[in-house]
N, C-alpha and C positions, 0 to 999 in steps of 0.2 A: 712349401713354396711351389713345388711342381704341381700339387693338386690344384692350387689357386690358378696356376697358369692354364691347366686343363679346363677348369671351369670357365675362366675368362675366354678361352678359345672357343668353347661351345656357345657361350652367350653371343660372342662376336659373330659366329657362323649364322646363328638364327637371325641376328639383326639384318643380315644382308640377303635374305631370301627374296626381298621385293625386287621387282624388275629395275635394272639400272638403265638410265637414259644415256645418250651419247655424252652429255655434259657431266653427269656424275661419274661416268666410267673413264672418260679420256681427259677431261679438263679439271674439274674440281674433284679429283679422285682422292680417297683416303687409303687406297690399297698401296702398300709399300712398293710392290713390283711396278705399278704404273708410275708412281712418283720417281722411282729410279730411272725409268725411261725418259720421263720429262726432264730430269736433271741432265741426263746424258745427251739428249738431242739439243737442249738449250746450250749446254757446254760446248758441243761440237760447233754450233752456229757462232758462239762467241770466239771459239778457237780459230775459226776461219777468218773472222774479222781481225783478231789479234795478229795472226801470222801474216795476213794481207798487209797490215801496217808495217810489219818488219820488212817485208819485201820492198815497200816504197822507200823506207829510209835507208835500206842497204843500197838501193840503186843510187840514191843521192850521195852516199859516202863513196861509192865506187866511181861514179861519174859526176862529180860536183859541177854545178853551173851548166850541165847539159840540159837540153830541152827534150822532155818526154811528153808525148801527147797524152799518155795515161795519167800523168800528174794533173794536167789541165782538166781531163774528164772527171777524175775522182775528187780533186781538191778545189776546182773552180778557178775563176780568174783572180779572185782576191788572194788565194794562197799559192797559186802556181801560174802567175802571169806568163803567157807564151810558153807554158810547159816547164818553167824553171821554178823549183820548189823554194818558197820563202822560208827564211830561217826560223820564224816563230812556229810555223806549222810543223817543221822538222821536230822541234822539241815537244810539241803536242803529240805527235805520232809516237815518239819514244815513251812519253808519259802514259798515254792511254794503252799502248801495247803492253807495257809492264803491268799496269793495273789489271787489265783483262786477263793476261796469262797467269799472274800470280794468284789473284783472288777468284776470278770468275771461272777459269778453266781448271787450274791445278788444285784449288781449294774446293770450290763448290761442286764442279762437275765430277772430280775424282771421289771425294768423300761422299758427296750427296748421292751419286749413282751407286757406288758399291756398298756403302754403309746401309743404305736403304734396301738394296736388293738382298744383301747377304746376311745382315744381322738376324732378322727373324728366321730366314731359311736355315742358317747354319746352327742356330741355338735351339731350334725346334719351337718356334712361337708362331701363333696365327698371324700376327701383324706387329707393328710397333706398339709401344705402350700407349701412345696417343696418336691415332690416325689423323684427327683434326689438326693437331699441332704440326704434324708432319706436312700436311697439305699447306697450312699457312706458311710454314718455313720455305716451301718451294715457291709460293707466290710472292713472298717478300724478295726472294732471290731474283725472280723474274722481273719484278718491279724495279729492283735496283739495277738490273741489266738494261732495262729500257731507259732509265734516267741517265745511265752512263753513256749509252749510245746517243741519246738525244743531245748530250753536251757537245757532240761533234758538229751540230748544226747551229750553234750559237754564233751570232754576228761577230763577237769579239774573239771567237775561237775557243776550243776546249782547253782544259787545264794544261799548263805547260811548265810546271816547275819540277818535273821528274816524278816518277811514281812514288817517291818518298815524300813529296810535297813539303819540303823544308821551308819554314819561314826564313827571312821576311818575304821572299818572292810570293809565297802562297798566302801570306797574311795581309798584304797590301794590294787592294784592287787596282791601284794606279801603278804598281811596280812593273807589270809586264802584261801583254795583251791577254794572255790566258788566265789572268788572276781575277777577271770579272765574273760574269755569270757562269762561265765554264767551270771555274773553280768551285763556286757555290754548289753547282749540280754534282760535281765530283764528291763533295763532302756529304751531300744529302744521299747520294747513291750509296756511299760507304756506310752511312748510318743504317739504311735498310738492310744492306748486306750483312752487317754485324748482327742485327736483330735476327735475321734468317739463320745465320750460322749458330748463334747461341741456342735458338729453339731446336734446331736439328741436333746439336751436340747433347743437350739435356735429354732429349728423347732417346738418343742412342745409349747414353749411360744408363738410364732407368730401365730400358729394354734388356740390356745385357745383364744387369744385376737381378732383375725381378722375374723375367719371363723365360728363363732356361728350362728346357724340358727335363723330365725325370732322368737322373743319371748323368746329366751334362754339368759336371763339376767344372770349376775354373781351369783345372789342369787337363780337361778334355776339350777345351775350346780350340778350334783351329787358330793358327797364328794370325789369319786375316782378322778374326774378331778381336783378338788382343790388340792388334794395331789400330783398328777403328775405335775401340773402347778408349785406349790411351790417347789417341788423337783428339777425341771428343773432350777428354779431361783437359788437355793442353789448351784447346780452344776456349773452354769455359774460364780458364784462369787468365788467358792473355788477351782475348779479343776485347773485353770491356775496357782495357787500358787504351787501345787504339780509339775506341769510341769516345773516351774522355778527351784524348788529344784532339779529335775531330771537333768535338763540341767547344772546347776552349779556343780552337782556331776560328770557329764560326763567331764566337764572342769577340775575338780580336778584330775580325774582319767587319763585323756589323754593329757591334755595340760599344766600340771605343775602349775596350779593355787592353791591357798590355801584358798578357801572360808570356808571350813569346817575342815581344818587341821592346827595344831599348835604343834611345838616341838615334833616330833614323833621319837621314837627310835625303830628299829627292829633288834633284835639279836646284840645289842650293837652298831649298825650303826646309826649315826645321819642323818635323812633325811632333805632335804633342806626346808621343809615346815615351815612357821611361820605366825602368825597373824590371822589365821582363827579360827572358833569356831564350834565344833560339835553341840552345843546347838542351833546355828542359824538354822541348818538343822532340829532340832526337832521342832522349831517354824514353819518353812515352812511346814514340813510334817503334823503336827497336825492341822495347820490351814485348811487343807483339811480333815485330819484324823477324826476330831470330827464331822464336818458337814456330813461327809461320813456316820456316823452311822445313821443319819436321812435321807440321800439320799437313804439308804437301807430300813429304817423303815417306812417312810411316805407312800410310795406306798402300802406297806403291810397293814398299818392302813386304808388307803383309801379303799382298796379292802374289808377289814373286815367290814367297815361301810356299804358298799353296800350289802354284803352277810348277815350280821346280820339283817339289816332292812327288806330285802326281805324275809328271812326265819323266822323272828319273826312275819311277817304280821302286822307290826306296823310302824308308822313313826319313823324315827331316832330321838332320844331324843336330843334336843338342837342343831339344825342344825347350827345356827349362832355361838354358843359357840364352836362347832367343828371346824368351819372355823377359828375362832379367835385363837384356840389352835394350829392349824397347822401353822398359821402365827407367833405366839409367839415362837413355837418350832424352826421355821426356823431362826428367829432373834437371839434367845438365843444360838442356837447351834453354831453360828459363833463367839461367844465371850467367849467361855469356854475352848478353846483348851489347855490352860496352865495347866489344871488339870491332864494332862498326864505327866507333868514335875515337880511335886511337889518335887521330890528328886534330881533335877538337880542343886541344889544350888540356887534355886529361893528365892528372898527376901520374908520373911514371910508376909509382908504387901500385896505384890502382890499375894501371895498364898491365903490370906484371901479374896481378891477380886474375884479370880477365884472360890474359894469355894462358895461364895455368888451367883455368876451367875450360877454355876453348880446346886446348890440346888434349884434355882428358876425354873429350867426346870421341877422339880417335879410337879409344879402347872398345866401347860397345859397338861402334861402327865396324871395327875390324872383326869383332866376334861375328857379326852378321855376315860380313863378306867371306870369312873363312868357313862359316857353317854352310853357306850356299855352295862353296867350292867342294867341301867334303861331301855334301849331299850328291853333287853331280859325279863325284869320283867313283868310277866303276859301276855307275848306274846303267840301267837299260834305257838309254836316252831316246825319247820320242821327240824328234826335232820339228814339232809343228810351230806355226807362227807365234803362238802364245809363249812357248818355251824359248824361242829365239829372242823375243823381246825381253823375257825375264833374264836371260843370260846377258843380253845387251845392257840391261839395267845394272847388273853386277859389275860389268866393265866400266860404265860411265860413273858409277858410284865410287869405284876405286880411283879412276884417273882424276875425276873432279875433286874427290876428297883429298888427294895428295897435295893439290895446290892450296887447299884450305889450311894446311900446316904452315905454309909461307905467310898467308894472309892473317892467320891467327897469332902470329908473333908480332908483338907491338913494335919491334925495331925494324924487322924486314918489311912490315906493312907500309911504312912511311914511303918507301920507294915506289910501290905499285898501287897505292891507294888511289881510287878514282881513275884508274887506267883501264884499258881493255883486258888486262890480266884478271881483274875482278869480274868483268862481264863473262869472260871465258869460264872462270871457276864456277860461278853460281848457275850459269846456264847448263853446264855439264852435270853438276852434282844435284841440282834441284830441278831445273827445267827439263832437260832431256831424260834424266832418270825417272822423274815422275811421269812424263809422257809415255816412256816405255812401259812403266807399270800400268798406266791406264790402257795402253794398247793391248798389253798382255791380258788384262782383265776383260777387255771387250772380246778378244778372240776366244778366251776360255769360257766366259759365261754368256756369250751371245745366244747359244742354243737354249739356255735357261730363260733368257729374257724374251726371245722372239720365237722360240720353237723351231728355228731353222739354223742351218750351218752357214758360216762364211766360206767363200771360195778360198781354198788353201793356197793355190798357186798365186793368186793375186796377193795373198798375205805374205808369201815369200818375197815377191817383188817389192812390196811395201816395206818389209823389214830391211832388205839389203840396201836399197837406195837410201832409205832414211838413215840407216846406221853409217853408211859411207859419208853422206852429206852432213850429218850432225858433227862428225869429227872433222870433216873438211871445213866447216864453218868455225868451230870453236877451238880447234887445236892451234891454228895459226894466230888466233887472237892472243894467246899467251905471249907470243914473241913480240907482237906489236905493242903489247902492254909493257913487257920488260924494256922495250925501246922508249917507253915513256909516253905513248900516245894516249891523250886523255879521252875519256868517254863523253858522250853527249855533245860533242862539238859537231856543228852542222857541216863543216868541211875541214879537212886536215891540210888543204893546200895553202892556207894562209900562212903556214909555218914552214919555211924552207927546210927546217930540221927534219920534217917528216916526209919530204918528197919521195925518199927512197921506199917508203912503206906503201905508196899508192898501189903498186902492183899487187901487194898482199890483200888490200881492200877489194880489188877487182876479183881476185881468186875466191875470197870469202863470199862475196856477193853472188858469184857464179854458182857456188855450191848451195847457197841459200835459195836461189831461184829454182834450181833443179829439185832440191829437197822439198821446197814448198809446193812445186807443181805436182810432185809424185804423191802428195797427200790426197790428190784427186782420185788416185787409184783406190785408196782406202775409202774415201767418201762414196765412190761408185759401188764398191764391194759392200759397204755397210747398208746403204739405202736400197740397193737392188736385192740384197739377200733377205731383207725383212719381208719382201713380197715373193721373191722367186727362188730363194735359196733352197737347198736340199732339206727335206724335213728331218728334224733331229730325232734321234732315239732318246730314251729316258736318261741314260748315263753314257754319253758318247766318249768320255775320257776314262771310263772305268775308275771313278774316283770314290773315295770313302765317305765324304762328308754328307750331311743330311739333305742338302738342297737337291741332290740327285735322286732322292727317294720320293720326291713329289712328282705328280703327273706332268707330262709335257704341256698339256693344255692347262692354262692358268685357272685356278679357282680361288675365290676370295676365302682366305683361311688356310691356304697352302696344302693341307693334307685332307683328303676325304676321310671321315671317321676319326679314329684316335690319333693323337700325335705320337710318333714313334718314340721308344725309350732308347737311351744310349747306354752301351755296355763297354765301350773301349775308346781309346784316343783316336784322333782322326788320321794318323799316319801309319796305319798297319799295312804297309805295302810289302810284298814279297815275304809274307810271314810263312816260315817253314811248316807251321801246323795246319796250313790251309792249301788246298789245291790251286785255287785262283790266286793271282798275284795282288789282289786287293781284297780287303775285308771291310764291309760297310760298318760304320759306327753302331748300327742297330743290330749287328750279329752278336748273339749271346756268346759268352766265353765257353769253350769246351771244358768238360771236367778235367782238371789237372793242367789246363793251359796256363802258362805263365804270362803275365802282362809284359809284352815287349815295349817298355816304356822309356821314352826320353833318353 
């Protein structure tokens, strides 16, 4: 197999000796390193739009009925007459914010960037199995982003039935303003997004299985690669189910079918639909929707494993246990989707089955958390920004995960279902944790991507303000959720019951605005460092993995000459048999040296 990989690599190298133009190098590139940059910069742009929307609707929640000039500037006279936000556009902002952050930022930008960058580099391959398919996968993602953003400019407004687009709101164009063309564009955008995701995932799987260099057995793979590999498998299993849900929804909307509709009345008029069930849509949606949490989280956890081991100068604790926990999470995450539907009239026995499988996920998740903590324990910690974000991820993964135990119990969930408690839980465990993983990855591999270093001091400012504001936003939400405040309401002041919670909403919004504004520090650091950052050395973090053996200047094919051979696992830090506190994977074993393994 490795001989084939070498041959493939040399052929690949000879193919690319012709001069590349600007278009073939930077736009329609088939080089995995360039495609990783395209994903990252597209994801950052989508992230700015998604976070910007959350700022707008947080201002509406904190100061309802107030007039803000910025509302009028950004939303126009139709949606914010005299600077007061209309209720329909509020729900649209929530819908598109959720869609952008879950799919376009945390799924595509995180997996697309780091799977593309690291899989060939860390397994010792010249490129992805199919460079062309990789390029097409990025451009489908780009097209899907453009369609999603274009839905914001539709006359009747963008989709506004929540990011979960439950029927009948999403299935009947006459049900709500955003169920017209805006909803159709949402569905078309997601169809392209799923095609992109599937092409990328299949490419990652084939590359990891077929193109590993000589000596790179599966038990010598870095945990990053295990995480990307298993994430791709979950994506291939579950994304087609969402595609089927979207296609059936298009049929219901446009071709008069009744997959998700039954006995509908609008303004006294009886519609002709019968026999369908909106609960069927919930099953199809959440069969992707729950594995999606781990499609988002696993790459971040893989990045954290790499960063924590490197910056603790210690071998990762329990390497095989970490792999087993990734596999267990992947399996369990596909059989727990029903816990999103505890109050949909589900049979209590079935509810108890989903409760059991949901609570089981706590075991492999705890294995990961404890293994991170034990790796940090008595390590020679290098507290650079990447390490701080990784430790931050461990913190939010634990605090967010604990509230999942409450939501995963079918009886306790009834009280807090669809309240801000749920918002707090999944933003901490999935949103913030995955963003921290993404930031850790950017700070750690920026020198590899751009050949320059990020400003460390700006990185510290970015981390501390982000960490304080993230908890400032989502920690109080648990309490207003326990008080019964429902999510997705345009204003809470219509209910005297919730008057006392308004001050908490103001506090949350203040933290959100400060945290959002300080992301500009990161954006400045990122874009200025690409051009003006300090030049990077070949191995700035003194790390063991193969990507740091490639030259700083990018070449198509990654290594000049032969692909290096691997002799040891990737976490040989502070090995007593060697003078240096790190030993590259390419370093041959000394005579009589024992494998310090797992």
